[in-house]
MITIPA-732897 format. One record per residue (C-alpha): residue number from 1; residue in one letter; x negated, z, y. Coordinates in steps of 0.02 Angstrom, whole numbers, plus 50000, padded with zeros to 5 digits. Layout:
// residues N
{pt NUM, a, {X, Z, Y}};
...
***
This chain:
// residues 56
{pt 1, x, {49850, 49142, 49434}};
{pt 2, x, {49896, 49265, 49561}};
{pt 3, x, {50046, 49371, 49608}};
{pt 4, x, {50127, 49446, 49762}};
{pt 5, x, {50125, 49629, 49803}};
{pt 6, x, {50242, 49719, 49908}};
{pt 7, x, {50208, 49899, 49961}};
{pt 8, x, {50339, 49990, 50057}};
{pt 9, x, {50296, 50135, 50158}};
{pt 10, x, {50396, 50285, 50114}};
{pt 11, x, {50401, 50356, 50298}};
{pt 12, x, {50455, 50216, 50397}};
{pt 13, x, {50507, 50071, 50262}};
{pt 14, x, {50364, 49964, 50332}};
{pt 15, x, {50326, 49825, 50201}};
{pt 16, x, {50173, 49742, 50174}};
{pt 17, x, {50152, 49589, 50062}};
{pt 18, x, {49990, 49526, 49974}};
{pt 19, x, {49928, 49429, 49835}};
{pt 20, x, {49815, 49471, 49691}};
{pt 21, x, {49762, 49417, 49524}};
{pt 22, x, {49862, 49472, 49363}};
{pt 23, x, {49705, 49545, 49300}};
{pt 24, x, {49680, 49654, 49458}};
{pt 25, x, {49681, 49838, 49425}};
{pt 26, x, {49733, 49964, 49547}};
{pt 27, x, {49577, 49976, 49654}};
{pt 28, x, {49580, 49795, 49689}};
{pt 29, x, {49760, 49790, 49734}};
{pt 30, x, {49726, 49943, 49864}};
{pt 31, x, {49583, 49844, 49936}};
{pt 32, x, {49692, 49698, 49978}};
{pt 33, x, {49802, 49807, 50099}};
{pt 34, x, {49764, 49856, 50272}};
{pt 35, x, {49647, 49993, 50284}};
{pt 36, x, {49731, 50177, 50322}};
{pt 37, x, {49881, 50158, 50191}};
{pt 38, x, {49874, 50309, 50089}};
{pt 39, x, {49947, 50319, 49913}};
{pt 40, x, {49991, 50472, 49811}};
{pt 41, x, {50055, 50487, 49641}};
{pt 42, x, {50239, 50462, 49699}};
{pt 43, x, {50229, 50397, 49872}};
{pt 44, x, {50143, 50260, 49985}};
{pt 45, x, {50123, 50290, 50192}};
{pt 46, x, {50064, 50159, 50311}};
{pt 47, x, {49919, 50188, 50439}};
{pt 48, x, {50054, 50241, 50564}};
{pt 49, x, {50130, 50367, 50475}};
{pt 50, x, {49978, 50452, 50412}};
{pt 51, x, {49926, 50462, 50596}};
{pt 52, x, {50087, 50558, 50625}};
{pt 53, x, {50067, 50681, 50478}};
{pt 54, x, {50199, 50602, 50373}};
{pt 55, x, {50086, 50576, 50208}};
{pt 56, x, {50086, 50719, 50084}};
***
């Protein structure tokens, strides 16, 4: 069984959707996202915002 995950960039509001299993941990979920996303304890940033220096 799987679930949909949506992650929204805190810099530009871009949202990316992916699916993963209910048993997946944080590392498995992050591996499903496009390379370049940055996650901190309180924010998420897409590759473009990371490139533009908006990530913490």
